[in-house]
Structure formats: structure tokens, C-alpha cells
N, C-alpha and C positions, 0 to 999 in steps of 0.2 A: 768641537769645532763649531762655531756660530755661522747660522745661514740666514739668508734674506728670506727665502720663501719655504723654508722646510722647518719642522719641529722634531726633535728626534729624543727619544727616551729609552733608555736601556733598563730593563726590568726581568729579574730572572732569566737571564742569557738570550731575551727576546729584545730585538730592536725595533721600537715600533718609530716609523717614519711618517709623518703627517704633511702631505702638501697644504701649504697655508697660504692660500690666494682666494679666501672665502669670497670677497668682493667679485671676484673674476670667476666664480665658479671653479677653481683652481686648475684654471686653463695653464697648459704648459708652455713657457715661453723660453727663451735662449737661457737665461739664467737660472730658471727652475731646472732645465734640462742639464745644464753644468752640475748645479747642487746635487742631484739625483745622481750622477757620475760619481761625484766625491763622497757621497754619503754611502754608496752600494760597494764602490772599491775599497773604501775603508772597512766597512763592516766584513765584507768577506775575506780580509785579512787580520781582522782583531779576533784574537782568540778566547776574549771574554762574549763574543755574541754567536749564539748557535742557529737563530735563524732571524728573519726580518718578516713584519708585518708592516704593510704599507695601505694608507688610508688617505682620505681626503678630509680637510677641514669642514667644520658643520656640517648640516643634515641633508643638504640640497644635492650636492655632487662629490662624488670619488675625484674626478676629472672630468671636465665637460668638452674636451677636446684641447687642440693645439690654439695658441693665442693667433688667432687670423691676422691680426693687426701687422703682425712681422711678415707675412706672405706676401702681401699687397704689392710691394714693389719689386719682387724677384723675379728672375727669368728663367728658363729651363735648367741653366748649370747652376744657379743659385738653389732652385728648389732640388735639385738632385743631390747636392753637396749638403745641404739641409735635412734630408732623410738619410742618406749616408751616415752622417755624424751622429744623428740620434740613434739610428740603429745600433751601429757599433759601440756609443759610450755609454748607452742606458738600456735598451730594450734587450740586445744580444747579451749584455754584461749581464743582466738579471737572469735571463733564461739559462745562462751556461755559467752561472755562479756554484759555487761549491756549497753553498747554504740553502736549505729550503727559503723559499719565499712564498707568502701568503698575500694576497690582494683582499683586503675588506672592503667592497664597493658599497658604499653608502649614497645612495640617490643616482644622479647621472654619471654614467661612464661612456661619453662619446667620443667618436673619431681617434686621437691620440691618447685619451682617457682609456677607452677599451682596448686598444693595443697595449698599453701598458700594464692592464691587468692581466691580457693574453700572454705577456712575456713571463707572467710569473707562475711558478709552478702550480698552484692551487687557488683557486677563487672563491670566495663566500660573498654572498648578496644580500643586502637588506630588503625586506619585501617591497618596498617602495622602488627599489633600484630600476634605471630604465638602461638599456644599452643600445648600442647602434654606431655604426660606420658611414655618417651623412657625407662623406667628402664629395659625391658626384652633385651634390646641390650646389656645391661651389665650383664645379667644373675640373675637379680633382679625383683621385682615388687614393685610398689610405698609403702611406707613405711609410709608416713605422711598423711594417711588418705584417699589417692586417689582411692582406690579400694571402699570406701565408699560413698564418697562424689560425685563422679562423676557419678554413677547410679542414684542417687537423682535428679542430674541436668539434664542429658541428656538422661537418660533411660537406663535399662540394656543392650539392644543390643549394642547401640553406644557405651558404656563404655567397654563393650567386646573389639569391634573392635579397638578403640582407644588404651587400654591398651595392647593388643595381637599384633597389628601391629606395634606399636610405632609411627605411624603416627601422623605429625602434621598436626593441622587444622587452617585455616585463621580466622581473626575476625569474617568476614562475617558468616561462617560457624557455628563457635561457637555462634553467635547470633541466627541463625535458630535453633540450637538444643537446645537453652537455656542455654548455658554455660555462656553467657554473658548477661548482661541488655540493653547495649548502644554500638554502635559503632561510634566513633569520629576521626576526623582527630587529627592528633598527637598533634598540635598546640593548640587545643581545649580540650585535654584531661582532664588536671587538672581544667581549667574553668567548663567544663560540671561536673565534679566530685564535685566541690565547690559549683555549683548550685544546684545539687541534696542534698547535704548534709545540705544546707541552708533550703532548704525545710522541709527535715525532722527535723532540730532544731527547726523549727518553730511549730512543734506539741509538744503535752505534753510528756516531757521525761520519767516519771514514766510509762507510758501507752506504749510508744515505747519500754522501756525495759522489761515490760509484754509481749508486742508482740514477741520480741526476745525468751523469755524463753518458751513462748506457741508454736510457731512454732517449736522451736528445739525439745519441748518434744515429738512432734509426731513421730520422727525420733529414740526416744531412746528406745530400747528393755526392756518391762517390764513396760514401761510407758504408760498409758491411756492418749493421747494426748487430746482428748474432756474434760476429768476431769482437765487436767491441764489448758486449756482454760477456764472452768468454774470458777477455782479459781483465775486465773488471773484478768477475767473479774470481779468476786466480789472484788477483793484486790483494782481494779481502783476506786470501788465506795468510798473507805474511803479515798480517796486523796482529797486535795483543788484543784488540778487541774480541776478534774471532775467537783466540783461545778463550778469553773470559767468557764470550757467550757460549761456547761448547760447554765449559767447566759449570757456569751458572746453571744451564740447562741439565747437566747430569747430578748437579746437586740441588735441583727443584728450588732454586733462589732466583731472585732479580739480578741480572748482571749489572756490575758497576762499571760502565764504558768510558774510557779516558781520552778517546779519540788519538789512540796510537796503534 
């Protein structure tokens, strides 16, 4: 499927999604949000895709934020609908997807860009990356889940500091506070992400999907995460992959998972 603002490549079961607005520092506009929805919705249903790695074009930015020019003429209702639509169609879609998603953060990840990275299951940053939520400098707050996901990753106090000061943090600081999983040289960013995804794809895909659901359940209001874990644990027992995993363990060989 051709996109205006995205580049996609499927290689060895990994779908690479590149936001391709380099001249705009890959800022998220309405078209890009719609295309991200289409790309991820298709990837989660495509049996040829095992996992997704998302990055930004060029070396300057993963995503330097939302396209502010689209905000200028809006009122309160418009702003709320913009946030609601973006969260439902992209950010929540990614977080709750049935396949692993890794954000490869090259350069700036600001505002909606950091929120996009936080919606992914794992984040890897290049050593020149800078991250932050600068919305209060515009008289706004994060609107794509930033106030909810950031405290879960870095703690409430650090989230208050980052959001209220609008300060950026370096890749090393992001690693120290748990915002990113790994930091690497920029030239090694995609290879590192691919290496990590290859390891995940060698595991049982239905079990990985169950793990995503169980982990996310613990963060949802009114949901007992332990009960969700128990249900997913039991569901795994009914899969052929579980039987193959146990058999391979007994036979001291690598399992051959089929996703059934």
C-alpha cells in the first residue's frame, strides 16, 4: 500500500515503518496519523509480519512533535477530538497490538514523537537522541497519552518534572530513568533494534501476544491484572506452541513455533 508520509519495508518478518517527513523533522500531521493507523492495523492482521520497528527518516529526528500548524485554529472541542482520535487510532492501537513494536529513536523525540515512542513496547535510542514533552511552552499539555504513559515508565516525580519544565533529556538520562531500554551509536540503531526483534520473533508468538495483553491489563482502570495474567496463562495451555515448547525442552532442542 503506497503512503505519502511513510516508508515501509518487510524484511525477515520484521516490518520497518519509517516516518518520511524529514524536512519537517517527521512531525505528525493528520495525514501521517491516518497512515500510521493504516500501516499498523494492516501489520497486526498480516500473518507475514511478526513484529514492527518504527523510526524516523534522516538523522535529526525520530518525530519532533505534532504539526503545530494544524492546532492554531482549533477550539476546545476540536482539541479534545484531535487527541481522542489520535489516541484511539494510533497510540492505543500500537500499545494494545498483538505483535511486538520497537521504537528506534534517532535524534529528537518530542511531544507527540515521544508519546509515539512510549506507546511502543520497547524503545531503543541513538546516543544523540533528545527526548521531552514541551507542550506547556505552547500553553498545552501532552494529548496523546503522555501524562499517563510517562509516569509508568519514569515515575510520577520525574514525569512531573519533565512535563512541567518542558526540559529535554539525553539518551543516557532516558536510559537511567527507564524511559528507553537501550542506547547505541546511531549507525547501530536499526541493527540493534533488528537484533532484539529477531530474538523476540524466535519465541512463541501467541505467548508474546498474551504477555502484551497481560502486562497492559495491569495498567487499566477496573481491570485485575493478576486475573488477566491467569487467564492468559491458561490460554497458552491450549496452543500447539505450548506443546511444542515443552517437547523441545524435553528433547533438548530449539522449538519450532508455528503461532497456533
